[in-house]
N, C-alpha and C positions, 0 to 999 in steps of 0.2 A: 849842457847844449837851452838851448831859448825852447818853451812854451810850445811854440808852432810847430817846432821838430816833433816835438814827445806827442802832439794829440796826432800829428797825423803819419807816426811811424806806426802808432796805433791804430789808425783805421784803415793803413793797409793792411796790417793783421785780421784788421776784420773780416775784411772781403774777401782775404784769401783764406777762411776756412766756411764763409761760403760759397766760394768757387765750390770747395774740397765740398761740400756736403752735395749743393746741385752735378756733384760728376758721380754720385753712389747712386740717387735715386732717379737720378735724373730730369726732376721737378725745378721749375724755377724758385728764387726763394723773395718772398718781396723786398723790395728796398726804399727807402726815403731818403735819398739822399745821405747825408753823411754818417757810418755806424758808429757805432757807441757800446760800449758797455751792454747796454741793457739791452740796445739789439739785441746782440749775441745772445743774451740769454732766452729771447723769443726763439733765438732762431732754433735753441736744444729744446726748445718747449714741443715746439712745432714742429721736430724730427719724433719726441721721443711718442707722442700719439700718432704720426705716421706710422708709427716699427709697432705701436700695439697696432692701430687699426688689422697692416702686413698680417699680425701671428695669423699662425692656427688655431679653430677654436678645439678645447680641449674632448680628447671624444669623449660620450657618453661610456658612460658603462653600461657594461650588457646583462640585462636582466639575467637574476638567476635562474637556473633550474625549474622552474614550481613543482615539480609533480617527488623532486627533494625534497621538500620542504611540506609536502602533503602526509598526514599520520592519518591512519587508515582508522576509520571508527570505530568503535565498538558500543554497537546500540544496548542500552544499560538495559536491566531491568523493566526500572516502569517507563522506558521506549515501548519496548514489548511487547506490554499489558497497553498502549496505547494505539500501537499500529492492530493488536487484538481485537484492540472495539473497534475504531475504525472499519476494522475487513466485517466485524458484525454488524454493522450499523449498513454501512455499502452494500451488502447482500438484504436484510430488508429491505433498505427501500425500491434496488431492484424486485422481490418479490410481491412487495405491496405496490409499484406501479400496474400489477396486470389485475389485482382487487379492485384496483383505484379509475380502471379501463372499463371497472363490468357498471357502473354507475353512467359513465360514458352514451352518447347514442350513438346510432348504429357501430357499435361495438362484437365482434362474433366471439364467442364464446363457444368450449367443449367443457362439459360436469368432468373427465376426467382430470385437466390438466386447474381444474379450478380447484377441485378437491384437493389435488397432491402443494396449491402454493399454499394456501390455506391449512394444510396440514404444519408444513414448511414454518408457516409463521406464527404458529401457537406455541409447537415444541419449540423454536429459538426464543418467542419472546418468553416463557417462560421459564427455560434457561437460565435467562439473566436474574435480574434484580425483577423481584415483583413488583415495586414501585414505579419503575424505570421503563418506558411505551417512547423511543425514538420519536418527539416533534411528526406530526403528521398521519401520525397511523390512526386506522383507527380500530380500535377495537369488536366495535359494535360489527363495520362491514367483511372483520374478518372475519369472527362466528357467524353472524347469518352464512354467508360464504358460505362455510366449511361445514353447517347446520342442512343449507340445503341439497346441494352435491353429492354431502353423506348418508340423505334421504334418498336422492336419484340413486342414486350408485348400492344400497345397503346396508350402509354402516349404520344399523338404525343406534346400534349402543353410543358411535361416537357423534348420533346428528341428535342426541339424546342429552349430552355433556355440556355439546354444545350450546342446546334451549337453555339446559340451567341457568347456563351461566346469563345468555339472553336478558333473562328472569331478572337479572340483579343489576342492567345496567336500563338505564334512561334511553326507551325507543321513541321514535318520533311516530305522530299522531297519524301520518301517513302510512308508516308501513304497520304498523301494531297492529291490525284486525287481522292483515294476511298472516304475521305472525301469531299468531293467538293460532290461528285454525291449523298453519303449520305444527302446534302446538300437541292439539289435541288429535289430532288425523297421526303420528308418530309412537300414542301409544298402543296405538291396533300393533304394533312390529312388534317384532319377536327381538328381543336385546341378547343382539347378539352383531358383531359382525360377517358381513361375508370373510370366506378366507383369500383369495385370491387377491382380496387389494392389502394383506398385512404385509410389511415390509422384513424382507428374509438379507439379515446380515452378511454378506459377501468373504468377511474374513472369519466370526466361526459358524457360521451356517443354519444359524436361530432364528426362529421365526418371532418380531419386535408386533406389540401390540400398537396401534395408529397411535396414537395419542400415549407418550412415557411418562408413566406413573408416579417418575424421578423427580419428577420435573415439578415446581415452582407452582400453588394455585393465584392466577394472573388478577382475581380478585382478595388474595390473602391480600392484609394488611403487612406496612414491614418490618422486616424481623421476625417471620413468621415462615420461609422457607422450608425447602425441605431442611433435613441434616447434614452436620455435616460431608456423612461418609457417600451422600447418594445425592450431591450434588457435580461429584465427576461424571456421572450418570447422567445430570440433567443437560436438556438439551433434545438436537436432532441427533439422536446418535442412536450404537444399538445397546439397552439394558443390560447383556451379558457380559460385556469386554469391551466400552466404552467405545469401539470408535464411530467416528461418525460419519450418519452417508452420506457418500457422493451421488448431488444433484445435478442435472441437469435443467438450466436457466433459461433452457424452449419450454421442455414438460415438466420440471421438474420431478421425475420421476429419479428414483435412485439406480443411479448406475454402476455395476457391476465391481469398482475400483476397486483398490487396495492399495495402505499408505504404511509403507516397511522402507526402516534401513537394513540397507547390506551389513551383511557379517566383518566384525575387521579382517583385513587382512585380504575382501575382495574388491576389486576397484567397480568404478563403476560402466567398462568395459566388460569383465566380464560379468558383469549382475544382470546386462540387458541382453549378453546371451545366454546366459540360464535361464529366464525368462521368455527367449522366443525358439526354448526345447522344449518338445514333449515330453510329459510327462517321464516319458519309465527310462526314456534317456537318463534326461535329468538326476531320475532317481540313482543313477549308475552313478555320476561324479559327487569325487568326496569336496570338498570346502575342502582349504588350505589350513593343517593344523589336524584335519577330523583323518582317525586311524579305522580302518576297519578291523573291528570286533572279533578275535576269535571266535573258535566252537565247531563243533559237530552239527555239519546240519544247518546246510546255505539258508540264505534268508531269502523269500521272495520278491516280486518285483513291486 
């Protein structure tokens, strides 16, 4: 065949392919006169691009359940030690704020509340490391508050101790004269504390001295604290059973609260029920695994 006939047949096939593509997507294809093999390739590229645009985006992966990945954190011994130390410091700062308020103008104060908060601070601070006092806490102000209010309430033995500790500190000149006068007047008082001021442990019902005798001296050098066996009883705790005194952070008086753990096999609901039961009825109940002893002569109530 002549070359012109072959070229005409190729152009016709290209036009047929373009028409077929237009019938599929309904969009006209650009035409530039005579089509050739190169024009067919461009049309196919345009079709591929349009197909990609119409393709739906791949669905986003669903987020996995976060709770399934969470592993319960078990606090280590170091975490527990740090937690107890931070709790202790928070209590000290909360109590010391009341001491600091006494040195502000227009502050109302009560001798018994000031006495209790100063006593709590002395026992708590001395129960820790002898050389560590939280930043911002003035031992001078704590001891002076304790001495003044102890003298007012009749705790003369404790007041003598506080004034003896004050002699080891640097006292400001504006307060030295008044403090020395108080030290002289306390010598005329008996060396004893009022019985009504002594704290009673609600766990073992023993009467405790105002100042814990097992605490390390605040003014001792580091490394010369109480013996190791006495460290368990140091702080604001009972000197007989080491149970901590639970104080109200309003008046700082000792509350009639005791910390305990239910016996094995006793649920929380049963423990609450036993607490609410009068003592005579509760003594008749038996805990799980507890059997009645045999023998003649029943027991009393």
